[in-house]
N, C-alpha and C positions, 0 to 999 in steps of 0.2 A: 591143636589137638583134634579139633573137628575134622581137619584135613586128613589126619592119619587114620581116624575111625572110618572116614569115607573110603580111603584107600584099602583098608583091610576088608570092609564089607564088599567092596568092588571085586575082591579076589574070590568071593564065593562063586558057586557054579554059574558061569556067565550065561548058560543056555536056559537056566531055570529061575534066575534071580536078576532083576535089574535094580540098580541103586541110583537114585537121583539126589543130588545135593540141593537142599533148600537154601536159597540165598537170604540175606538179611532183609530183603524187601518183604519177605513173608514172616519175619520174626515176630511181628505184632499180631499175627493171626492166631485164632484158637486152633486146637487140634481138628475140630470139625471143619473149619474153613480151609485148613491146609489139605485135608482129605478131599474136600470138594474141588479145590483148585488144581491140585497136583495128581489126583486119582491114584494114590499109592494104596497098597494093602496095609502098610504099617507106617507109623511116624515115630522116629527116634528124636527126642528132644533132650537138650542138655543145658546146663547153666554152670557158671563159675561164680562162687561167692567168696569174697575177700573180707576179712575182718582183722585189721592190724597185721600181725605176723602169721595169721592163719588163712588157709585157703581150702575150700571144699568144692568138689565137682559132683554134681547130681545128674542123673540121667533117668529117662522114662521112655519105655516102649509102649505104644498105644496101637490097638487094632482099629483100622478105619471102618471095619464092618459094624461095630457096635460101640466104638469109643471106649472100650474096656482097656484098662491098664494091664499089660502082660508081664512086664518086668521093670524094675527100677532099683536104684541104689544111690548111696551117698559115699563119697570117698574123700577122706582128709588127706591133704598132700602138702608138700613144701611150696611156699609162695614163689620160689625161684624157678619153678617149672620142672625140677628134677623129679624122677619117680613117676612120670606120667605113663611110662610103658606098661606097668601092671594094670593101671586103670583102663587103658585102651584094650589090653588083652581081656580083662574081665568083662568090659562092655560088649566086645565083639562076641565072646563066648556066650553071654546071656542072650544076645540077639539070635545067635545061631541055634541055641537050645529052644527058643520060642518059635522058630520057623519050621515048616514041614520037613520031615526027616530025610526027604530025598535031596534036600539042598545041603551040599557039603562043600567045604573048601577044596578048590582044585590043587592048592599047595599049602601044606601045613608048615608055616615058617617056624624055625627054631626060636624059642622065646629069647634066648641070649642074642641071636642075630637081630631080632626086632628091636630089643632094647638099645643095642648099639646103633641101629639105623635111626631110631628116634633121637638119640643124642647127636648123631651126625646132622640131622635136619635142624635141630635146635641151634647148633653151632653155625651151620650154613646161613641161617636166617639172621645171625648177629652181624654178618657182613663186615668183618675185619680180616686183615691178612692172617693174623694168628688164628682166628676162629675158623677160617676156611682150611687152614693147615690141620687144625685139630679135627675138623669134620672128616677130612680124608682118612685120618687114623681110625675114626669110628666106623666109617663105611668099610674100610679094609678089614676091620675086626668082624663086622657083620658078615662079610663074604667068607671069612675063615670059618665061621660057625655054620653058614648056609650059603653055599656057592650058587644055589639055584634061585635065590630071591632077587628078582629083577630090580626092584627099587633101589637096592644098594648100589648097583652099577650106575643107575641114573644119577644117584647122589654124587658118586665119584665124578661123573661127567660134568655135573654142574660146578663142582669145586674146582676142577682143573681149568674149566673155561673162565671162571671168575678170577682165578689167580693170574691170568694173562690179560685181565680187563681193568681199565682205569676205574677207580684209583688204586687198585691193589697191585697189579703188575709185578708179582714176585717171580713169575716164570716167563721165559721167552715164549712168544706165541707158537714158534715152531716146536717147542717142547710140550706145551700145555694142550693145544687144540687137537693134535693127533691122539693124545690120551683121552681127551674128552669125547672125541668122535668114536674111538674104539669102545669105550665103556658104554656110550649110548647105544651103539649097535649091538653090543652084548646083551644089554637090557632088553632090546627089541627081539633078539633071538629067543629069549626066555619068555617074553610076554609082548606080543605085537600091539596089544591094546593098552599098553602103559603110557598114559598121556605125558608123564614126566619125561620119559625117554624121547618122545617126539619133540618136546620143547628143547631138550638138550641138543638134539641133532639139528634142529632148526637154527639155534643160536650159533653153533659152529659154522653152519652153512652161510649164515648172514655175515658174520664179522671176520671169519678167517678164510673161508673158501670163496667169498664174494659170489656165491651161487644163489642169487635172489629168488629164482624160480623154486629151487628146492626149499629154501627157507620159508617162503610163503606156503608151500604145500604142507610142510611138516607142522608149522604153527596151526594151520587150519585143521589138520588132522587131530592135533592135540585137543583143540577146542571142540571139535566134533565128538571126540571120545569122552570128554569131560568138561561140559560147558561151565560148571561151577568151580573149575580149578583157577584160582586167582592168579597164580604165577604164569599160566598160559596167556592170560590177557595182558599181564604186565609185560611179558617178553614179546608178545605179538606187537605191542606198541613200539618196541625197538625197530622192528622191521618197518612199520608204518612211518616212523621218524626218518629212517634212512631213505625211504621212498618219497619223503616230502609231504605225506598226508598227515599233517600235524593235528588237524581237528579230530580225525579218527583215532589218532594215537592218544589224544586226551580222553576221548570217549572210552577207549579200552582201559586206560588207567582208572578212570572213574568207575568202570564196571568192576575192576579188581578191588577197588576200595569198598564198593558196595557189598562185596562178598566177605571181605575181612576189614571192617571199618576201623578197627583199633590197631591195625598193623602199622608200626612206624615205617617199615620198609616200603609198604605200598603207598602210604601217604607221601613219603619223600619221592617215590617214583612218579607220582602224579605231579609233584612240584617240578620234577625234572622235565616232564612233558610240557608243562606250562613255560618253563625256561626256554626250551627249544622253539616254542611258538612265540617267544618274546612277550609273554604275558607275565612280566616279572613280579608284579604285585601279587598275582595269584600264586606264583611259585613260592614267594616268601610265606604266604598264608598256609599253603599245604605243608611246607617244611616246618613251620612253627607248630602246626597241628601234630606232625610226626613227633616233634620234641615234647609235646605235651603228654604223649604216651611213654616216651623214653627220653628223658633230658640228656642222656649220654650217647644218643644214637649218632655216631660220627658222620655217616653219609648225609644225614639231614643237615648237620652243621656245615658240611662242605657245600652242599647244594644251596644252603642259605647264603653262604659267602659269595658263591657265583652269581646269585640273583642280586645281592646287594651291589656287587661291583657293576653290573650292567645298569643299575639304577643310579650309578654315580655316588653311591653311599660308601665311599672308600674306607672311612674309619670303621664302620660296622663290618665290612668285608674283611678287613685286616684282623679285627678282633675274632671273627669266626675262624679264620684260617689258623691264627696263632694259638687259639684255644685248643686245637687238635695237635698242632706242632709241639705244644708243651709236653704232650705225652708221647709224641712220635717225631722227635726233632730231625730225624734223617729220612723222613718219608718223601720220596721224590715227587709224587703227585702233588702233595701239599706245598712243597717248595716251589714247584712250577706254577701253581696257582698264585702263590704269594709273589713270585717273580713277575708274573704278568700284571698283577695288581700294582706292584711297584712301578712297572713300566708305564702303564696308562695313567698313573697318578703323578707322574713327573719325577719319580725317584730312580733315575736311570742307572746311577752307579750301583744302587742296591740290587736292581734287576740284573745287571751284568755280573755282580758278585754271585748271584744265585745260579746263573748259567755256568760259572766256573765250578761251583759246588756240584752241580749235576754232572758236568763232564768228568770231574774227579771221581765222583761216586760210581760212574758207569764203568770204571776200570775194575771194580770189584763185584758188581751185580748188574742185573738188567735195569736200565733206565730207558724207557721209550724215547726215541728221538723226537716223537711228537711233543714231549714236554718241553724240550729245548726250542723247538719250532714255535711253541706257544709264546714263550717269553720274547723271542725275536719279533714275533708278530706284534706284541704289545709295544716293543721299541720302535716299530715302523721300519725295521730292516728286512725288507721283503726278500732280498737275495739270500740272506742267511735262513730266513723262514722256509723258503722253498727248498733250499739245499737240505735242511733237516727233515722236511716233509718227504723228500725223495728217499731219505734213509728210513723213515717210518714206513714208507711203502715197501721197501725191501724187507723190512721186519714183519710185514703183514700186521701192523698194529691195528687192533680191533676198532679203535675209536675213529679211524679214518672214514668209516661208512656214515658217520654223522656229520661230516664236514658240510654236506649240502645245506644243513640248517643251523649248525653251531654258530651262535652269535660272536664268539671270539674270532672266528675266521672272517668276519665281515670285511676287515680292511684288505683282505687278499682277493676278494671276488672280482674286482675290476681288472686284475692282472691276467693276461692270457694263459699264464701257467696254471691258474686255478682250474678253469674248465678242462685243460689238458689232463690234470691230475684226476678230475672226476671221470673223465673218459677212460683213463687207465683202470679206474675202479669199477668200470662197467655201468656207470650212471648215465652217460651221454653216448649216443650213437655217433659213429664216425661219419 
């Protein structure tokens, strides 16, 4: 919610009003201390209070000139997070009313569009294939109500990109990423200063276009525009991981968590950065922390299983994967992870059975060739692994950019075909 309020306030007159997001590092400071450290004219503070099945949101706007309270309110709302749109609208309107009269919004968004946009972002953050599909519908509804509201196009871009990204992979990369790119560019046509759209563009450049120069430029532009945007730091870490700068990737993910410390998504993302750096115990800890905020957060369970496997904790890994497969028994990403686990733990027949399942499944839907390559890698069949990696390259599978650091790929590194693949991906000079 704080992120959406920041976005809305940032849409006020950019030449007359600057908006700076205060990170959680400042959360323990008094109003006076924040005013002294950040030098703003006003400070907007908020809090969420939960009591059983009740949730209340409070806000207070204070002038730094004399520490006087200018506006404030309390809103009772549903604990599931629905109905936050009117609270955001009311808070922004109260702030606007308290500011000098020459500061006016450059674009008055249709309230129905904004409510749909908020619902879209809520679903996007849940990170399941179904929630991403639902988010697309919400963003499209927002655009129907207000076709000039740039964040809705950035939201569409983010959804299309993730639907071609492991572990979701509901769409072919050749279908999803051109749509993501087009929507990100539409958002930037409407608002060049929208950090979300620069992140969307950067991600497509990284994982689909393999244009690493553009990806770095767009990620840095997003962070320059909005240093307190946690998602920008989370996604910039993807670029750093692909480039092999794992310590800086961890630092970016830690920064994202410091901005939104209770986010299961960002804590799990930090765990993934630890996983790529082979700090598996830290990965397990971060994903367990994510699950302490949301015990049903599937991405954290999946990442926990991946780290358990690398630690040789095969029963725990199998339990993690199968706990998700119980609800999604035909999910190809989870089947591939379980197949690799079977392979490395000596259950070769079970692993080959999963390969057969994935191949049969691919006749009716997109199953990334990378998934089958992963199981063959676990089986030690390098010829088949590289044959399927070649197919993944032809598909422009997004996860290929992480092969330079992915632990599952370690058995392939000594084979001359591995650096040859990295060279084709643009990582090694000829």
